[in-house]
C-alpha positions, 0 to 999 in steps of 0.5 A: 447427631450434632445435638447429641454431641452437644448434649454429651459435651455439656454433661461432661463439662457439668460433671467436671465442674461438679468434681472440681467443686466437690473435691476434698480440700488438701490436708494440712500435714507436718513434714520432716526433711531427711538429713544425715545424723547419728543413729544408735542401737540401744538396749534399755531397762524394762523397769526403773533402775535404782542408784545404789552405793558401792559400799553400804553396811547395815551395822548391828551390835555383835552383843546386846546391851543398853545404849550408853552414848550415841556418838553420831547423828543421822546425816553425819559424815564419819571416817573409817574406824570412827566410833558410832555407838557405845553400849554401857560397859562399866562392868567390862571396864572394871574387869579389864582394870582387874585383869591388868592389875593381875597381869602386872602382879604375875609379871612381877612374880615371874621376874622374881621366880626367874631371878631365883632360878638364875641364881640357883643355876649359878650355884649349881655350876659353882658346885660342879666346879668344886666337885671336880676339884674334890672341894665339894661333896656329891651330896652338896652338888646334888642339892644345888642341881635339884634346887636349880631344876626346881626354881627353873620350873617355878620360873616357867610356871610364873611365866605361864601364869603371866601368859594366862593373865595376858590372854584373859586381858586380851579377851576382855579388851575384845569384849570391851571393844565389841561394846563400841560400834565403829564405822568399817569405812568412811561414809554417811550415817543414813539411819540410826535406830536406838536412843540412849538408855534403850536396850539393843540386841544383835540380829539373829541369823535369818531374822531381819531386824532394823540396823543400829546404824545404816552406813552408806559410802556415797563416794561411789555410786552405780545404777542397777537396772533390769534388762529384758533377757532378749537384749542380754545376749548383746550386752558386753562389759565396758559398753557405753551407757546413757543414764537419765534420772527422774530427779534431773529431767532433761539431763543425761549422764555418761556411764559404763556397763560394769557388771552383767548378772550371771543368771536370769531373774524371774520376778514375773513369768512373763518378764524375765530380766537380767540385772546389770550394773552401770557406773558413772564415768565420771561421777557427776560433781555438780549433781547431788545424787542420792542412794535410792533415786530411780534411774533409766539406762540405755546401753549403746550396742552400736553407733553410726555417725552421719547416716541418713536417718528418719524419725522412727515414728514416721515408718509404716508397717512393712518399712514404708513411708509417705513421701511428699511429691512436690510436683503434684502436692500428693503423698506417695508410699515409698518402701525403704530399707533400714539399718540401725534403729531405736525408738527415736531414729532409724537408719535409711539405707535405700529408698530415700535421699537427703532432702526428701520430705516425708509425713511426720504425723501418721495419725493426721486424718486423711493423710494417706497414699495419694492424698492431696496435702499442703505442708503446714507452715 
């Protein structure tokens, strides 16, 4: 009996020794310590957005003609009303000079005819006074009154001819002004299509043609980006927005949601989106932004300050995390309750406390609930 007990004891010691010698080494893991901080609930664009100008006009000539002068170059800044391009217009200029001279002659004729009419009217009035005193015959009075009426009609006719010449002059001045393309607002001439001597034609309705001048007002810029239709119900005009640009990596700009499209775009049946416009608040003065830059936006739906938070990448399915148990050096699966969250941070409302350390890299081989681990330095 004593020999059996001794044998069992030896076997137990051997088994314990073998287990100790063959047990796996502790896994080196990266841990993160929980602490309070801000957490935001955001809605991000589903595809890259684009910087656009508040005002952009692709200007075309209202009538065709040969380019006589290019008054600006690409990249030039222009003021509102400044001429950009002029078509050959010698014929219209000559016509304006002709009609101006005609108008001047008509006005001279009208003054002469109206002076004659005024004289005839005075003669008729004198004849009336003489007739009342029986110093003039009825025949003379009738002649003076008839002459007064005739000259008055001649005065009206010459005035009408003057008005007609004036209208003709205005018409030709308008046609002459149409030969000059002017800037409707201040901005930058981004693109010019046409050279001196080339013939340009107006853009027919429904037929897109290159603009004569592409004018951009770069003093007012905004971002237009698509948001998934699922997120659209939570959007409101005036919500703060974070803007990031590929051209300015590592930097973000403040913005404000300015417009939400009143319809859903269906570019792809699997991707229905709502376009939103975001303006910069304020426009950055130290960054030269170009129309057409790609941009990403994050609309801040809600923000909470100084709440317990954990990196979103540390959460397992079922809202569980692997907490480091310092007492025995193992990982323990803990269920937590969450609040606000985004791709970076998730609010922890219960299950953990500030100062707890949890597994940061879930893809670490061997790092699972119950595993013996060693925090990486």
